[in-house]
C-alpha positions as CSV (number, residue, x, y, z in Angstrom):
1,M,-110.1,-19.9,9.3
2,K,-107.2,-21.8,8.1
3,S,-107.6,-20.6,4.5
4,G,-107.7,-16.9,5.9
5,S,-104.7,-17.6,7.8
6,V,-102.8,-18.7,4.7
7,L,-104.1,-15.8,2.7
8,I,-103.0,-13.1,4.9
9,P,-99.3,-13.9,4.8
10,L,-99.6,-14.3,1.0
11,L,-101.1,-10.8,0.7
12,I,-98.3,-9.4,2.9
13,A,-95.6,-11.2,0.7
14,G,-97.3,-10.0,-2.5
15,W,-97.4,-6.4,-1.0
16,L,-93.7,-6.6,0.0
17,A,-92.7,-8.0,-3.4
18,A,-94.6,-5.3,-5.2
19,F,-93.1,-2.5,-2.9
20,A,-89.5,-4.0,-3.4
21,G,-90.2,-4.0,-7.3
22,A,-91.4,-0.4,-7.3
23,A,-88.4,0.7,-5.2
24,F,-86.1,-1.2,-7.6
25,C,-87.7,0.5,-10.6
26,Q,-87.3,4.0,-9.2
27,P,-85.0,6.0,-11.6
28,A,-81.5,6.8,-10.1
29,Y,-81.0,10.3,-8.7
30,P,-81.0,12.9,-10.2
31,T,-83.9,12.9,-12.5
32,R,-84.3,16.6,-13.0
33,P,-82.4,19.8,-12.9
34,I,-80.4,20.8,-9.6
35,R,-80.0,24.2,-8.4
36,I,-76.9,25.5,-6.7
37,I,-77.6,28.9,-5.0
38,S,-74.7,31.5,-4.9
39,P,-75.5,34.0,-2.2
40,Y,-73.4,36.7,-3.9
41,A,-73.6,38.9,-7.1
42,P,-72.3,37.3,-10.4
43,G,-68.6,37.8,-11.0
44,G,-67.1,37.0,-7.7
45,G,-65.2,33.9,-6.5
46,N,-68.1,32.2,-5.0
47,T,-70.1,32.2,-8.4
48,I,-66.8,30.9,-10.2
49,M,-66.7,27.9,-7.7
50,A,-70.5,27.2,-8.0
51,R,-70.2,27.2,-11.9
52,L,-67.2,25.0,-11.9
53,V,-69.1,22.4,-9.6
54,A,-72.4,22.8,-11.6
55,Y,-70.5,22.2,-14.9
56,R,-68.9,19.1,-13.6
57,L,-72.0,17.6,-12.0
58,T,-73.8,18.2,-15.3
59,E,-71.2,16.5,-17.2
60,A,-71.2,13.4,-14.8
61,W,-74.9,13.0,-14.4
62,G,-76.5,14.2,-17.7
63,Q,-78.9,16.5,-15.7
64,Q,-78.6,20.3,-15.9
65,V,-77.1,21.9,-12.8
66,I,-77.8,25.5,-12.7
67,V,-76.4,28.5,-10.6
68,D,-78.8,30.7,-9.0
69,N,-77.2,34.1,-7.9
70,R,-79.2,35.4,-4.9
71,P,-77.2,38.4,-3.5
72,G,-77.9,40.7,-0.8
73,G,-78.3,40.8,3.1
74,N,-74.7,39.9,3.6
75,T,-75.4,36.4,2.1
76,I,-78.5,36.0,4.3
77,I,-81.0,36.2,1.6
78,G,-79.6,33.4,-0.6
79,T,-78.9,31.3,2.5
80,E,-82.3,31.7,3.8
81,I,-83.8,30.6,0.5
82,L,-81.8,27.3,0.8
83,A,-82.8,26.8,4.4
84,R,-86.4,27.0,3.3
85,S,-86.0,24.9,0.2
86,S,-87.3,21.4,-0.2
87,P,-84.7,18.8,1.2
88,D,-85.2,16.7,-1.8
89,G,-81.6,16.6,-3.2
90,Y,-82.3,19.3,-5.9
91,N,-81.3,22.3,-3.8
92,F,-77.8,23.3,-2.6
93,L,-75.7,26.3,-1.8
94,L,-72.2,27.2,-2.5
95,A,-71.1,28.5,0.9
96,G,-68.1,30.3,1.9
97,S,-66.4,31.0,5.3
98,G,-68.8,33.8,5.9
99,H,-71.5,31.2,6.3
100,V,-70.6,30.7,10.0
101,L,-69.3,34.2,10.5
102,V,-72.3,36.3,9.5
103,P,-74.5,34.8,12.2
104,L,-72.1,35.8,14.9
105,L,-72.6,39.3,14.0
106,L,-76.1,39.5,12.6
107,K,-79.5,38.1,13.5
108,T,-80.3,35.3,10.8
109,P,-83.4,33.4,10.3
110,Y,-81.4,30.3,10.4
111,D,-78.7,28.4,12.3
112,P,-75.6,27.9,10.1
113,I,-75.0,24.5,11.5
114,R,-78.3,23.0,12.6
115,D,-80.3,24.2,9.5
116,F,-77.9,22.7,6.9
117,A,-76.4,19.4,5.9
118,P,-72.6,19.7,4.9
119,V,-71.9,18.1,1.6
120,A,-68.4,18.7,0.6
121,T,-65.6,21.3,0.7
122,V,-64.4,22.4,-2.7
123,G,-61.4,24.4,-2.0
124,K,-59.4,26.8,0.4
125,N,-57.9,30.0,-0.5
126,E,-56.0,32.9,1.0
127,N,-57.2,36.5,0.3
128,I,-55.5,39.2,-1.8
129,L,-55.4,42.9,-1.0
130,V,-55.7,44.9,-4.1
131,A,-55.6,48.7,-4.9
132,G,-57.3,50.6,-7.7
133,P,-55.3,52.0,-10.5
134,S,-55.6,55.6,-9.2
135,A,-54.7,54.8,-5.6
136,P,-51.7,56.9,-4.5
137,F,-49.7,54.0,-3.3
138,N,-48.2,50.8,-4.8
139,D,-47.4,48.5,-1.8
140,L,-48.4,47.8,1.7
141,R,-46.0,50.2,3.5
142,Q,-47.1,53.1,1.3
143,L,-50.8,52.2,1.8
144,I,-50.3,52.2,5.6
145,A,-48.3,55.4,5.6
146,F,-51.0,57.2,3.4
147,A,-53.7,55.9,5.7
148,K,-51.9,57.0,8.9
149,A,-51.5,60.5,7.3
150,K,-55.1,60.8,6.3
151,P,-57.3,58.7,8.7
152,G,-60.7,57.8,7.2
153,Q,-60.1,59.0,4.0
154,L,-59.3,55.7,2.2
155,N,-62.5,53.8,1.2
156,Y,-62.2,50.0,1.3
157,A,-64.6,47.8,-0.3
158,T,-66.0,44.4,1.0
159,Y,-68.5,41.8,-0.4
160,G,-70.9,42.7,2.5
161,S,-71.0,43.8,6.1
162,G,-70.1,41.0,8.5
163,T,-68.5,38.9,5.7
164,T,-64.9,37.6,6.0
165,S,-63.8,40.4,3.7
166,H,-65.0,43.0,6.1
167,L,-63.8,41.3,9.3
168,A,-60.4,40.5,7.8
169,T,-59.9,44.1,6.7
170,E,-60.9,45.5,10.1
171,L,-58.4,43.1,11.5
172,L,-55.6,44.3,9.1
173,S,-56.5,47.9,10.0
174,Q,-56.1,47.3,13.7
175,M,-53.0,45.4,13.3
176,A,-51.5,48.2,11.1
177,G,-52.9,50.9,13.4
178,I,-55.0,52.7,10.6
179,R,-58.6,53.7,10.0
180,M,-60.3,53.3,6.7
181,Q,-63.9,53.9,5.5
182,H,-65.9,50.6,5.0
183,I,-68.0,50.6,1.7
184,P,-70.1,47.2,1.6
185,Y,-71.2,45.8,-1.7
186,K,-73.4,42.7,-2.6
187,G,-70.4,40.7,-3.9
188,A,-66.9,41.0,-5.4
189,G,-68.2,42.0,-8.9
190,P,-69.9,45.2,-7.9
191,A,-66.9,46.0,-5.6
192,I,-64.4,45.6,-8.5
193,I,-66.4,47.8,-10.7
194,D,-66.2,50.7,-8.2
195,L,-62.6,49.8,-7.5
196,L,-61.6,50.3,-11.1
197,G,-63.7,53.5,-11.2
198,G,-62.0,55.0,-8.2
199,Q,-65.0,55.1,-5.8
200,V,-63.1,52.9,-3.4
201,Q,-59.3,52.5,-3.2
202,V,-58.6,49.0,-1.6
203,F,-60.3,45.6,-1.5
204,L,-59.4,42.5,0.3
205,S,-60.9,39.7,-1.8
206,T,-60.8,36.0,-2.6
207,P,-58.2,35.4,-5.3
208,A,-60.6,34.4,-8.3
209,P,-62.2,37.6,-9.1
210,V,-59.1,40.0,-8.7
211,I,-56.2,37.8,-10.2
212,P,-57.3,38.5,-13.9
213,H,-57.1,42.2,-13.2
214,I,-53.8,41.9,-11.5
215,H,-52.3,40.1,-14.5
216,S,-53.9,42.7,-16.9
217,G,-52.3,45.7,-14.8
218,K,-55.9,47.2,-14.1
219,L,-55.5,46.5,-10.4
220,K,-52.4,46.8,-8.2
221,G,-51.7,43.6,-6.2
222,I,-50.5,44.6,-2.7
223,A,-50.2,41.4,-0.7
224,I,-51.6,37.9,-0.2
225,S,-52.3,36.2,3.0
226,G,-50.7,32.9,4.0
227,E,-47.2,31.6,4.6
228,H,-46.3,31.3,0.9
229,R,-46.7,33.0,-2.3
230,A,-49.4,31.7,-4.7
231,A,-48.4,30.0,-8.0
232,A,-51.1,32.1,-9.8
233,V,-49.5,35.4,-8.8
234,P,-45.8,34.5,-8.0
235,N,-44.6,38.2,-8.0
236,L,-47.3,39.1,-5.2
237,P,-45.7,39.2,-1.8
238,T,-47.1,37.8,1.4
239,F,-48.3,40.2,4.1
240,T,-45.2,39.1,6.0
241,E,-43.0,39.9,3.1
242,A,-44.9,43.2,2.7
243,G,-44.4,44.4,6.3
244,L,-47.4,43.0,8.3
245,P,-46.2,39.7,9.9
246,G,-49.0,37.5,11.6
247,F,-52.0,38.7,9.5
248,E,-54.2,35.7,8.4
249,A,-57.2,35.7,6.3
250,K,-57.8,32.2,5.0
251,G,-61.1,31.0,3.7
252,W,-63.0,28.1,2.1
253,Y,-65.8,27.1,-0.3
254,G,-68.2,24.3,0.3
255,V,-71.6,22.8,-0.7
256,V,-74.3,22.6,1.8
257,A,-77.9,21.3,1.5
258,P,-81.1,21.8,3.5
259,A,-80.8,19.9,6.9
260,A,-83.2,17.1,6.2
261,T,-81.8,16.1,2.6
262,P,-81.4,12.2,2.6
263,K,-77.9,11.0,3.5
264,A,-77.7,8.7,0.4
265,I,-78.0,11.8,-1.8
266,I,-75.6,13.8,0.4
267,D,-73.1,10.9,0.2
268,K,-73.5,10.7,-3.8
269,V,-73.1,14.4,-4.4
270,S,-70.0,14.5,-1.9
271,G,-68.4,11.5,-3.6
272,E,-68.8,13.2,-7.1
273,I,-67.3,16.4,-5.8
274,A,-64.3,14.5,-4.3
275,S,-63.8,12.7,-7.7
276,M,-63.9,16.0,-9.5
277,L,-61.5,17.5,-7.3
278,A,-58.9,14.8,-7.7
279,T,-58.6,15.4,-11.4
280,P,-55.6,17.3,-12.7
281,D,-57.8,19.4,-14.9
282,I,-59.9,20.8,-11.9
283,K,-56.8,21.1,-9.8
284,S,-55.3,23.4,-12.6
285,K,-58.5,25.4,-12.9
286,L,-58.7,26.0,-9.2
287,N,-55.1,26.8,-8.9
288,A,-55.5,29.5,-11.7
289,Q,-58.0,31.1,-9.5
290,G,-55.7,31.0,-6.3
291,V,-57.7,28.2,-4.8
292,E,-56.4,24.8,-3.7
293,P,-58.7,21.8,-3.8
294,L,-59.9,20.6,-0.5
295,I,-61.5,17.2,-0.5
296,S,-63.6,16.2,2.6
297,T,-66.4,14.0,3.7
298,P,-69.6,15.5,5.0
299,E,-68.4,14.8,8.6
300,Q,-65.1,16.5,8.1
301,F,-66.8,19.5,6.5
302,S,-69.0,19.7,9.6
303,A,-66.0,19.6,11.9
304,L,-64.4,22.5,9.8
305,M,-67.4,24.7,10.1
306,K,-67.6,24.1,14.0
307,A,-63.8,24.9,14.3
308,D,-64.2,28.1,12.2
309,T,-67.0,29.2,14.3
310,A,-65.0,28.9,17.5
311,K,-62.0,30.7,15.5
312,W,-64.1,33.7,14.5
313,I,-65.5,34.1,18.0
314,R,-62.0,34.3,19.3
315,V,-61.0,36.8,16.6
316,L,-64.0,39.0,17.2
317,K,-63.4,39.1,20.9
318,A,-59.6,39.9,20.3
319,A,-60.2,42.6,17.8
320,N,-63.2,44.0,19.7
321,I,-65.3,44.1,16.6
322,K,-69.1,44.5,17.0
323,L,-71.6,45.3,14.4
324,E,-74.9,46.8,15.0
325,F,-77.8,46.9,12.2
């Protein structure tokens, strides 16, 4: 009896030592490729941000981080894929402001807060209103005058029904007292192709995909939201300067993971993104896209998403915007 009572503690001690040794020998995360889903078509600001994050994480960790574009369904398709993915730290989504807006307007198979773990914000941006090369106006006042003279004859592009691009353009129309025809796309890339081709005349977009076309002269820059002009397009007036004071269309980019992803992994990825955003090189790259770095903890990002949800509910009620699908 005595020898058995001694043996049991020894066996337990041995098991604990073996377990601790095994845990100690576990390779550090990550040990295989990581996926970042972009719920938009290639060519838009979301994909540009996702690729920037992917490149830096690949550099930092020596493991390939790939961007997986899954457009469609007003970002629902790509977002649902992440919600159903394994919460093992190898699946992420580059979300935009529409992450919390779309579920306010459409029935989604996920909850934007409950089913995801906020990791880190990447940047914040204003939005730019551009016109196609054949559009019969060159500034906001001319655009508004044309739209009032010919109600419903201007086609405006968005990167999907229920997205910030859509809701912000509808808000702009209501504030300006005009009516335009909505043409939804699966992302900024396809929208810009038709804008350049003349199938649509105006587009309120995140800065990244349209700034190169403004610089090249292929698109006409009309106005940018926010209080100040952007360094990337210093000649582009704000909406206030252009004649529509009070119009706001600010957005953000951030990385989210499936809800049950281990906190240790969330914190590691969040810390790496924060370090990345603090470098002058990344700041410069983001500024060139019309984006300001936005560093946050997972908790701060969670608070931002909740605050944005409340804001968009107020905007929807005030603008009386309702979508039916």
